[in-house]
SEVOTOR-579795 format. One record per residue: residue number from 1; residue in one letter; x, y, z of N, C-alpha, C in turn. Coordinates in Angstrom, 2 decimals, padded with zeros to 5 digits. Atoms other than C-alpha are relative to their C-alpha. Last residue first. Layout:
+-----+------+---------+---------+---------+---------+---------+---------+---------+---------+---------+
| pos | code |     nxx |     nyy |     nzz |    caxx |    cayy |    cazz |     cxx |     cyy |     czz |
+-----+------+---------+---------+---------+---------+---------+---------+---------+---------+---------+
| NUM |    A |       X |       Y |       Z |       X |       Y |       Z |       X |       Y |       Z |
...
+-----+------+---------+---------+---------+---------+---------+---------+---------+---------+---------+
***
This chain:
+-----+------+---------+---------+---------+---------+---------+---------+---------+---------+---------+
| pos | code |     nxx |     nyy |     nzz |    caxx |    cayy |    cazz |     cxx |     cyy |     czz |
+-----+------+---------+---------+---------+---------+---------+---------+---------+---------+---------+
| 172 |    X | -000.24 |  000.94 |  001.01 |  093.50 |  120.32 |  101.38 |  000.88 |  000.45 | -001.40 |
| 171 |    X |  000.50 | -000.73 |  001.37 |  093.81 |  122.61 |  104.42 |  000.19 | -001.25 | -001.00 |
| 170 |    X |  001.24 | -000.83 | -000.13 |  093.35 |  120.91 |  107.79 | -000.21 |  000.59 | -001.18 |
| 169 |    X |  001.37 |  000.29 |  000.69 |  095.38 |  118.20 |  107.13 | -001.25 |  000.96 |  000.14 |
| 168 |    X | -000.26 |  000.16 |  001.63 |  098.64 |  119.62 |  108.06 | -000.96 | -000.53 | -000.65 |
| 167 |    X |  000.14 |  001.61 |  000.14 |  097.71 |  121.37 |  111.63 | -000.08 | -000.52 | -002.01 |
| 166 |    X | -000.92 |  001.11 | -000.29 |  099.36 |  124.24 |  111.92 | -000.27 | -001.58 |  000.25 |
| 165 |    X | -000.90 | -000.46 |  000.80 |  097.17 |  126.75 |  109.87 |  001.33 | -001.28 |  000.35 |
| 164 |    X | -000.28 |  001.06 |  000.92 |  094.29 |  125.15 |  111.93 |  000.85 |  000.23 | -001.33 |
| 163 |    X |  000.27 | -000.95 |  001.26 |  095.31 |  126.77 |  115.13 | -000.15 | -000.98 | -001.21 |
| 162 |    X | -001.15 | -000.12 |  000.76 |  095.19 |  123.78 |  117.79 | -000.25 |  001.37 | -000.94 |
| 161 |    X |  000.38 | -001.58 |  000.57 |  091.91 |  124.02 |  119.63 |  001.40 |  000.76 | -000.52 |
| 160 |    X | -000.66 | -000.34 | -001.08 |  092.15 |  120.62 |  121.94 |  000.05 |  002.08 | -000.39 |
| 159 |    X |  001.13 | -000.50 | -001.23 |  088.89 |  119.60 |  119.50 |  000.72 |  000.50 |  001.17 |
| 158 |    X |  001.06 | -001.00 |  000.02 |  090.98 |  119.87 |  116.34 | -000.61 |  000.27 |  001.10 |
| 157 |    X | -000.33 | -001.33 |  001.17 |  094.41 |  118.40 |  116.28 | -001.17 |  000.88 | -000.10 |
| 156 |    X | -000.95 | -000.38 | -000.19 |  094.27 |  116.20 |  119.48 |  000.24 |  001.10 | -000.87 |
| 155 |    X | -000.27 | -000.46 | -001.50 |  091.02 |  115.00 |  119.62 |  000.74 |  001.05 |  000.03 |
| 154 |    X |  001.03 | -001.00 |  000.01 |  090.57 |  114.38 |  115.75 |  000.27 |  000.77 |  001.30 |
| 153 |    X | -000.63 | -000.96 |  000.76 |  094.24 |  112.55 |  115.95 | -001.30 |  001.43 | -000.35 |
| 152 |    X | -000.92 | -001.08 | -000.20 |  092.93 |  110.78 |  118.59 |  000.53 |  001.04 | -000.46 |
| 151 |    X |  000.46 | -000.42 | -001.17 |  089.82 |  109.42 |  117.28 |  000.71 |  001.02 |  000.46 |
| 150 |    X |  001.07 | -000.38 |  000.67 |  091.56 |  107.97 |  114.17 | -000.90 |  000.99 |  001.05 |
| 149 |    X | -001.15 | -000.96 |  000.88 |  094.46 |  106.71 |  116.20 | -001.01 |  000.79 | -000.43 |
| 148 |    X | -000.62 | -000.62 | -001.14 |  091.71 |  104.69 |  118.73 |  001.07 |  001.21 | -000.88 |
| 147 |    X |  001.00 | -001.19 | -000.61 |  089.78 |  103.78 |  115.46 |  000.58 |  000.49 |  000.97 |
| 146 |    X |  000.33 | -001.08 |  000.99 |  093.14 |  102.33 |  114.08 | -001.30 |  000.67 |  000.49 |
| 145 |    X | -000.69 | -001.26 |  000.06 |  094.10 |  101.05 |  117.65 | -000.21 |  000.81 | -001.29 |
| 144 |    X |  000.77 | -000.85 | -000.32 |  091.04 |  098.33 |  117.57 |  001.04 |  001.59 |  000.46 |
| 143 |    X |  001.23 | -000.94 |  001.17 |  092.61 |  096.33 |  115.52 | -000.38 |  000.91 |  000.31 |
| 142 |    X | -000.49 | -000.65 |  000.90 |  095.65 |  095.57 |  117.86 | -000.94 |  000.73 | -000.99 |
| 141 |    X | -000.12 | -001.38 | -000.13 |  093.65 |  094.95 |  120.53 |  000.52 |  000.88 | -001.43 |
| 140 |    X |  001.58 | -000.51 | -000.02 |  092.54 |  091.51 |  119.11 | -000.05 |  001.51 |  000.08 |
| 139 |    X |  000.35 | -000.47 |  000.76 |  096.39 |  091.43 |  118.52 | -001.46 |  000.08 | -000.25 |
| 138 |    X | -001.25 | -000.89 |  001.02 |  098.07 |  091.69 |  121.54 | -000.85 |  000.33 | -001.41 |
| 137 |    X |  000.83 | -001.06 |  000.09 |  095.53 |  089.65 |  123.74 |  000.27 |  001.21 | -000.92 |
| 136 |    X |  001.12 |  000.65 |  001.18 |  097.12 |  086.52 |  123.54 | -001.14 |  001.15 | -000.36 |
| 135 |    X | -000.67 |  000.57 |  001.26 |  100.58 |  088.20 |  123.91 | -001.57 | -000.96 | -000.49 |
| 134 |    X | -000.48 | -000.54 |  001.17 |  099.85 |  090.07 |  126.96 | -000.25 | -000.46 | -001.17 |
| 133 |    X |  001.44 | -001.04 |  000.50 |  097.72 |  087.67 |  128.84 |  000.53 |  000.93 | -001.35 |
| 132 |    X |  000.31 | -000.47 | -001.08 |  101.05 |  085.26 |  128.70 | -001.33 |  000.89 | -000.17 |
| 131 |    X |  000.34 | -001.13 |  000.58 |  101.01 |  082.19 |  126.41 | -000.24 |  001.44 |  001.53 |
| 130 |    X |  001.49 | -001.01 |  000.35 |  102.06 |  079.30 |  128.11 | -000.20 |  001.13 | -000.60 |
| 129 |    X |  000.63 | -000.53 | -001.35 |  105.45 |  077.61 |  127.66 | -001.11 |  000.86 | -000.74 |
| 128 |    X | -000.10 | -001.50 |  000.54 |  105.58 |  075.10 |  124.94 | -000.67 |  000.91 |  001.36 |
| 127 |    X |  001.01 | -000.44 | -000.45 |  106.67 |  071.73 |  125.99 |  000.14 |  001.38 | -000.33 |
| 126 |    X | -000.52 | -001.57 |  000.01 |  108.81 |  069.51 |  123.43 | -001.18 |  001.11 |  000.81 |
| 125 |    X | -001.33 |  000.22 | -000.57 |  108.46 |  065.95 |  123.88 |  000.42 |  001.43 | -000.07 |
| 124 |    X | -001.33 | -001.18 |  001.14 |  104.74 |  066.42 |  124.44 |  001.66 | -000.28 |  000.48 |
| 123 |    X | -001.52 | -000.85 | -001.50 |  103.18 |  063.37 |  126.67 |  000.40 |  000.26 | -001.08 |
| 122 |    X | -001.40 |  000.26 |  000.01 |  100.44 |  062.16 |  123.96 |  000.44 |  000.71 |  000.94 |
| 121 |    X | -000.58 |  001.28 |  001.38 |  096.83 |  062.42 |  123.24 |  001.08 | -000.41 |  000.68 |
| 120 |    X |  000.16 |  001.18 | -000.62 |  096.20 |  064.73 |  126.48 | -000.04 | -001.30 | -001.04 |
| 119 |    X | -000.40 |  000.10 | -001.17 |  098.68 |  067.55 |  124.79 | -000.60 | -001.75 |  001.03 |
| 118 |    X | -001.46 |  000.66 |  000.79 |  096.94 |  066.98 |  121.44 |  000.78 | -000.39 |  001.44 |
| 117 |    X |  000.46 |  001.35 |  000.71 |  093.48 |  067.88 |  123.17 |  001.11 | -001.08 | -000.55 |
| 116 |    X |  000.46 |  000.87 | -001.36 |  094.94 |  070.88 |  125.41 | -000.17 | -001.34 | -000.39 |
| 115 |    X | -001.64 |  000.30 | -000.77 |  096.71 |  072.22 |  121.83 | -000.23 | -000.78 |  001.32 |
| 114 |    X | -000.33 |  001.15 |  000.40 |  093.13 |  071.81 |  120.40 |  001.60 | -000.39 |  000.29 |
| 113 |    X |  000.92 |  001.38 | -000.22 |  091.73 |  073.77 |  122.59 |  000.36 | -001.01 | -000.64 |
| 112 |    X | -000.57 |  000.58 | -001.65 |  094.42 |  076.39 |  122.69 | -000.88 | -001.18 |  000.21 |
| 111 |    X | -001.22 |  000.96 | -000.10 |  093.66 |  076.46 |  118.94 |  000.79 | -000.24 |  001.29 |
| 110 |    X | -000.66 |  001.28 |  000.93 |  090.62 |  076.97 |  118.73 |  001.13 | -000.36 |  000.11 |
| 109 |    X |  000.43 |  001.06 | -000.80 |  090.51 |  079.52 |  121.51 | -000.07 | -000.97 | -000.74 |
| 108 |    X | -000.88 |  000.03 | -001.68 |  092.87 |  081.82 |  119.91 | -000.35 | -001.02 |  000.38 |
| 107 |    X | -001.21 |  000.78 |  000.30 |  090.86 |  081.17 |  116.46 |  000.99 | -000.02 |  001.15 |
| 106 |    X |  000.68 |  001.37 | -000.13 |  087.87 |  082.34 |  118.31 |  001.01 | -000.55 | -000.47 |
| 105 |    X |  000.18 |  000.69 | -001.09 |  089.86 |  085.58 |  119.55 | -000.60 | -001.61 | -000.11 |
| 104 |    X | -000.99 |  000.19 | -000.48 |  090.84 |  086.53 |  116.10 | -000.08 | -000.57 |  001.09 |
| 103 |    X | -000.29 |  001.15 |  000.59 |  087.42 |  085.99 |  114.52 |  001.44 | -000.16 |  000.93 |
| 102 |    X |  000.94 |  001.01 | -000.77 |  086.04 |  088.54 |  117.78 |  000.43 | -001.46 | -001.40 |
| 101 |    X |  000.00 |  000.23 | -001.56 |  088.71 |  091.00 |  116.83 | -000.62 | -001.03 |  000.68 |
| 100 |    X | -001.28 |  000.86 | -000.22 |  088.40 |  090.85 |  113.15 |  000.50 | -000.43 |  001.30 |
|  99 |    X |  000.17 |  001.09 |  000.50 |  084.56 |  091.80 |  113.68 |  001.45 | -000.72 | -000.28 |
|  98 |    X |  000.46 |  000.83 | -000.67 |  085.43 |  094.52 |  116.17 | -000.06 | -001.40 | -000.54 |
|  97 |    X | -001.02 |  000.52 | -001.11 |  088.14 |  096.13 |  114.16 | -000.82 | -000.95 |  000.69 |
|  96 |    X | -000.63 |  000.62 |  000.31 |  085.45 |  096.31 |  111.60 |  001.18 | -000.29 |  000.76 |
|  95 |    X |  001.02 |  001.17 |  000.27 |  082.80 |  097.70 |  113.64 |  000.95 | -000.74 | -000.68 |
|  94 |    X |  000.59 |  001.26 | -000.87 |  085.23 |  100.16 |  114.98 | -000.44 | -001.31 | -000.22 |
|  93 |    X | -001.66 |  000.83 | -000.46 |  086.69 |  101.28 |  111.73 | -000.61 | -000.63 |  001.22 |
|  92 |    X | -000.13 |  000.92 |  000.54 |  082.53 |  102.28 |  111.17 |  002.05 | -000.85 |  000.34 |
|  91 |    X |  000.72 |  001.43 | -000.24 |  082.50 |  103.83 |  114.36 |  000.06 | -000.93 | -001.00 |
|  90 |    X | -001.05 |  000.74 | -001.32 |  085.76 |  106.10 |  113.51 | -001.13 | -000.98 |  000.20 |
|  89 |    X | -001.18 |  000.92 |  000.32 |  083.96 |  107.09 |  110.12 |  000.49 | -000.89 |  001.08 |
|  88 |    X |  000.84 |  001.05 |  000.61 |  080.42 |  108.25 |  112.02 |  001.13 | -001.08 | -000.84 |
|  87 |    X |  000.53 |  001.29 | -001.24 |  082.21 |  110.00 |  114.85 | -000.28 | -001.09 | -001.00 |
|  86 |    X | -000.96 |  000.71 |  000.11 |  083.29 |  112.76 |  111.78 | -000.14 | -001.20 |  000.94 |
|  85 |    X | -000.50 |  000.61 |  001.46 |  080.13 |  113.68 |  111.17 |  000.73 | -000.90 | -000.35 |
|  84 |    X |  001.02 |  001.34 |  000.78 |  078.77 |  114.01 |  114.57 |  000.34 | -000.41 | -001.25 |
|  83 |    X | -000.32 |  001.21 | -000.43 |  082.16 |  115.82 |  115.05 | -000.99 | -001.05 | -000.17 |
|  82 |    X |  000.50 |  000.60 | -001.45 |  081.82 |  118.36 |  112.61 | -000.14 | -000.87 |  000.58 |
|  81 |    X |  001.25 |  000.31 |  000.05 |  083.97 |  118.71 |  109.31 | -000.66 | -000.43 |  001.82 |
|  80 |    X |  000.15 |  001.41 | -000.07 |  086.39 |  121.00 |  109.89 | -001.02 | -000.58 | -000.37 |
|  79 |    X |  000.93 |  000.48 | -001.59 |  086.63 |  124.74 |  109.03 | -000.22 | -001.65 | -000.51 |
|  78 |    X | -001.11 |  000.24 | -001.13 |  089.32 |  125.76 |  106.31 | -000.72 | -000.45 |  001.44 |
|  77 |    X | -001.32 |  000.57 |  000.60 |  086.83 |  127.40 |  103.82 |  000.78 | -000.25 |  001.29 |
|  76 |    X | -000.91 | -001.19 |  000.43 |  083.59 |  128.30 |  106.06 |  001.22 | -000.78 | -000.60 |
|  75 |    X | -001.41 |  000.06 | -000.77 |  080.75 |  125.08 |  106.74 |  001.06 |  001.41 | -001.10 |
|  74 |    X |  000.17 |  000.41 | -001.38 |  077.36 |  124.95 |  105.81 |  001.30 |  000.22 |  000.66 |
|  73 |    X |  000.02 | -001.18 | -000.98 |  077.72 |  127.11 |  102.54 | -000.41 | -000.40 |  001.82 |
|  72 |    X |  001.21 | -000.38 | -000.59 |  076.34 |  124.30 |  100.31 |  000.13 |  001.31 |  000.94 |
|  71 |    X |  000.58 | -000.55 |  000.97 |  080.16 |  124.23 |  098.84 | -001.68 |  000.65 |  000.06 |
|  70 |    X | -000.60 | -001.55 |  000.18 |  081.71 |  124.34 |  102.32 | -000.78 |  000.71 | -001.38 |
|  69 |    X |  000.29 | -001.07 | -000.93 |  079.70 |  121.33 |  103.13 |  000.27 |  001.06 | -000.20 |
|  68 |    X |  001.27 | -000.11 |  000.23 |  080.17 |  119.07 |  099.85 | -000.52 |  000.81 |  001.10 |
|  67 |    X | -000.03 | -000.89 |  001.22 |  084.10 |  119.95 |  100.52 | -001.73 |  000.41 | -000.07 |
|  66 |    X | -000.47 | -001.59 | -000.23 |  083.49 |  118.73 |  103.96 | -000.13 |  000.78 | -001.11 |
|  65 |    X |  000.72 | -000.44 | -000.43 |  081.81 |  115.68 |  102.55 |  000.41 |  001.52 |  000.60 |
|  64 |    X |  000.93 | -000.44 |  001.29 |  084.73 |  115.14 |  100.17 | -001.52 |  000.03 |  000.76 |
|  63 |    X | -000.38 | -000.94 |  000.53 |  087.18 |  115.24 |  103.08 | -000.95 |  000.64 | -001.51 |
|  62 |    X |  000.29 | -001.31 | -000.98 |  085.48 |  112.97 |  105.21 |  000.09 |  001.50 | -000.83 |
|  61 |    X |  001.62 | -000.22 | -000.09 |  085.14 |  110.46 |  102.16 | -000.28 |  000.79 |  000.69 |
|  60 |    X |  000.67 | -000.84 |  001.02 |  089.04 |  110.82 |  101.55 | -001.55 |  000.18 |  000.20 |
|  59 |    X | -000.62 | -001.23 |  000.01 |  089.83 |  110.21 |  105.47 | -000.28 |  000.23 | -001.67 |
|  58 |    X |  000.37 | -000.79 | -000.91 |  087.49 |  107.31 |  105.66 |  000.33 |  001.42 |  000.06 |
|  57 |    X |  000.89 | -000.66 |  000.34 |  088.83 |  105.78 |  102.72 | -000.94 |  000.70 |  000.54 |
|  56 |    X |  000.06 | -000.61 |  001.28 |  092.12 |  105.56 |  103.85 | -001.17 |  000.54 | -000.73 |
|  55 |    X | -000.01 | -001.30 | -000.39 |  091.15 |  104.49 |  107.30 |  000.41 |  001.07 | -001.20 |
|  54 |    X |  001.07 | -000.70 | -000.59 |  089.38 |  101.74 |  105.74 | -000.04 |  001.40 |  000.17 |
|  53 |    X |  001.11 | -000.53 |  001.11 |  092.09 |  100.79 |  103.48 | -001.11 |  000.52 |  000.67 |
|  52 |    X | -000.76 | -001.09 |  000.37 |  094.47 |  100.88 |  106.78 | -000.87 |  000.34 | -001.15 |
|  51 |    X |  000.23 | -001.13 | -000.57 |  091.72 |  098.74 |  108.23 |  000.58 |  000.92 | -000.34 |
|  50 |    X |  001.53 | -000.63 | -000.19 |  091.42 |  096.25 |  105.77 | -000.29 |  001.07 |  000.74 |
|  49 |    X |  000.05 | -000.45 |  001.25 |  095.16 |  095.60 |  105.51 | -001.40 |  000.66 | -000.25 |
|  48 |    X | -000.87 | -001.27 | -000.09 |  095.35 |  095.28 |  109.57 | -000.19 |  000.66 | -001.57 |
|  47 |    X |  000.74 | -000.80 | -000.77 |  092.45 |  092.86 |  109.23 |  000.63 |  001.44 |  000.02 |
|  46 |    X |  000.95 | -000.50 |  000.86 |  094.16 |  090.99 |  106.20 | -000.71 |  000.88 |  001.27 |
|  45 |    X | -000.16 | -000.89 |  001.10 |  097.06 |  090.61 |  107.91 | -001.02 |  000.51 | -000.76 |
|  44 |    X | -000.34 | -001.46 | -000.90 |  095.75 |  089.73 |  111.31 |  000.44 |  000.63 | -001.02 |
|  43 |    X |  001.12 | -000.55 | -000.59 |  093.55 |  086.92 |  109.58 |  000.30 |  001.55 |  000.55 |
|  42 |    X |  000.62 | -000.83 |  001.38 |  096.61 |  085.69 |  107.65 | -000.96 |  000.76 |  000.13 |
|  41 |    X | -001.44 | -000.73 |  000.33 |  098.45 |  084.75 |  111.11 | -000.58 |  001.23 | -001.25 |
|  40 |    X |  000.24 | -001.07 | -000.96 |  095.29 |  083.26 |  112.41 |  000.57 |  000.86 | -000.50 |
|  39 |    X |  001.52 | -000.86 | -000.08 |  094.51 |  081.30 |  109.38 |  000.48 |  000.86 |  000.92 |
|  38 |    X | -000.25 | -000.54 |  001.31 |  098.46 |  079.70 |  109.46 | -001.46 |  000.98 | -000.28 |
|  37 |    X | -001.46 | -001.02 | -000.37 |  097.92 |  079.06 |  113.24 |  000.06 |  000.63 | -001.62 |
|  36 |    X |  000.75 | -001.11 | -000.86 |  094.32 |  077.38 |  112.76 |  001.38 |  000.98 | -000.04 |
|  35 |    X |  000.67 | -000.68 |  000.71 |  096.17 |  075.26 |  109.69 | -000.51 |  001.27 |  000.70 |
|  34 |    X | -000.76 | -000.40 |  000.85 |  099.17 |  074.01 |  112.07 | -001.04 |  000.94 | -001.34 |
|  33 |    X | -000.75 | -001.00 | -000.61 |  096.67 |  073.46 |  114.66 |  000.91 |  000.93 | -000.87 |
|  32 |    X |  001.19 | -000.79 | -000.55 |  094.15 |  071.43 |  112.95 |  000.83 |  001.28 |  000.46 |
|  31 |    X |  000.28 | -000.46 |  001.67 |  097.36 |  069.35 |  110.83 | -000.91 |  001.17 |  000.46 |
|  30 |    X | -001.22 | -000.75 |  000.34 |  098.68 |  068.78 |  114.34 | -000.15 |  000.78 | -001.05 |
|  29 |    X | -000.08 | -000.90 | -000.61 |  094.92 |  067.57 |  115.56 |  001.33 |  001.02 | -000.43 |
|  28 |    X |  001.18 | -000.50 |  000.07 |  094.25 |  065.06 |  112.67 |  000.54 |  001.40 |  000.75 |
|  27 |    X | -000.25 | -000.73 |  001.01 |  097.83 |  064.12 |  113.18 | -000.78 |  000.79 | -000.78 |
|  26 |    X | -001.52 | -001.13 | -000.11 |  097.60 |  063.32 |  116.65 | -000.35 |  000.53 | -000.89 |
|  25 |    X |  000.48 | -001.64 | -000.71 |  093.83 |  061.84 |  116.09 |  001.15 |  000.61 |  000.19 |
|  24 |    X |  000.77 | -000.35 |  000.39 |  095.51 |  059.25 |  113.96 | -000.57 |  001.44 |  000.34 |
|  23 |    X | -000.61 | -000.69 |  000.70 |  098.33 |  058.40 |  115.76 | -000.79 |  000.55 | -001.15 |
|  22 |    X |  000.13 | -001.28 | -000.29 |  096.55 |  057.00 |  118.59 |  000.60 |  001.09 | -000.94 |
|  21 |    X | -001.10 | -000.52 | -000.62 |  097.54 |  053.57 |  118.42 |  000.68 |  001.40 |  000.44 |
|  20 |    X | -000.43 |  000.54 | -001.23 |  094.13 |  052.37 |  118.27 |  000.99 |  000.40 |  000.83 |
|  19 |    X |  000.58 | -000.75 | -000.98 |  093.45 |  054.45 |  115.60 | -000.15 | -000.32 |  001.70 |
|  18 |    X | -000.49 | -000.88 |  000.19 |  095.79 |  052.97 |  113.33 | -000.58 |  001.09 |  000.96 |
|  17 |    X | -001.26 | -000.15 | -000.70 |  094.91 |  049.92 |  114.19 |  000.82 |  001.13 |  000.20 |
|  16 |    X | -000.02 |  000.31 | -001.35 |  091.48 |  050.35 |  113.43 |  000.90 |  000.17 |  000.69 |
|  15 |    X |  000.07 | -001.41 | -000.61 |  092.49 |  052.20 |  110.21 | -000.33 | -000.05 |  001.57 |
|  14 |    X | -000.99 | -001.11 | -000.16 |  094.58 |  049.44 |  109.16 | -000.61 |  001.00 |  000.86 |
|  13 |    X | -000.92 |  000.86 | -001.55 |  091.76 |  046.32 |  110.35 |  001.22 |  001.19 | -000.19 |
|  12 |    X |  000.51 | -000.26 | -001.39 |  089.22 |  048.59 |  108.24 |  001.02 | -000.06 |  000.93 |
|  11 |    X | -000.35 | -001.94 | -000.27 |  091.56 |  049.19 |  105.01 | -000.68 | -000.05 |  001.09 |
|  10 |    X | -001.41 | -000.86 |  000.21 |  092.33 |  045.55 |  104.81 |  000.09 |  000.96 |  000.61 |
|   9 |    X | -000.72 | -000.59 | -001.14 |  089.02 |  043.83 |  105.57 |  001.29 |  000.72 |  000.07 |
|   8 |    X |  001.29 | -000.94 | -000.10 |  088.23 |  042.32 |  102.33 | -000.18 |  001.09 |  001.00 |
|   7 |    X |  001.28 |  000.68 | -000.43 |  091.94 |  041.59 |  102.11 | -001.19 |  000.70 |  000.39 |
|   6 |    X | -000.44 |  001.09 | -000.68 |  095.26 |  042.91 |  100.68 | -001.36 | -001.32 |  000.77 |
|   5 |    X |  000.09 |  000.32 | -001.65 |  093.63 |  045.96 |  100.09 |  000.69 | -000.86 |  001.04 |
|   4 |    X | -000.79 | -001.72 |  000.04 |  094.57 |  046.67 |  096.07 | -000.18 | -000.21 |  001.98 |
|   3 |    X | -001.50 | -000.51 |  000.05 |  094.20 |  042.99 |  095.58 |  000.85 |  000.68 |  000.39 |
|   2 |    X | -000.85 |  000.64 | -001.30 |  090.62 |  042.82 |  097.30 |  001.25 |  000.00 | -000.13 |
|   1 |    X |  000.07 | -000.81 | -001.10 |  089.55 |  045.42 |  094.75 |  000.75 | -000.51 |  001.09 |
+-----+------+---------+---------+---------+---------+---------+---------+---------+---------+---------+
***
């Protein structure tokens, strides 16, 4: 074993010299920043995918409930699902959006913390411009566009009072 390390304390001495020079913590922080950035964008992709799938599931679920209500005689043919039943799907989408927003905000805060630590360890040769508030909150708010769109479609097409023959989704 001593032949591989060069001396009995060779590995420990090497680790201490690397730690004193600051390269090991710097490398760790750089790798963490890279992995968090990758995870952040994958989380955004998955959030949009899950919300799109959720919106599709909610659409077909609402249509099935409406058809069941028509079969039971609670609704007439061409009538839409009552708002109190419709809003359940919107709340479901909002819960999914909330989960992905919290995860995204956590990743943003962790990324900012690691960047600050890296700047404290070494003088950066490339100065990154600070992120604006708009860009910091763009993706967490993006997830809430799905339930907002769902609710806006319902309000615009069905609650304002457009005739059902003008609404493309009114008749299956």
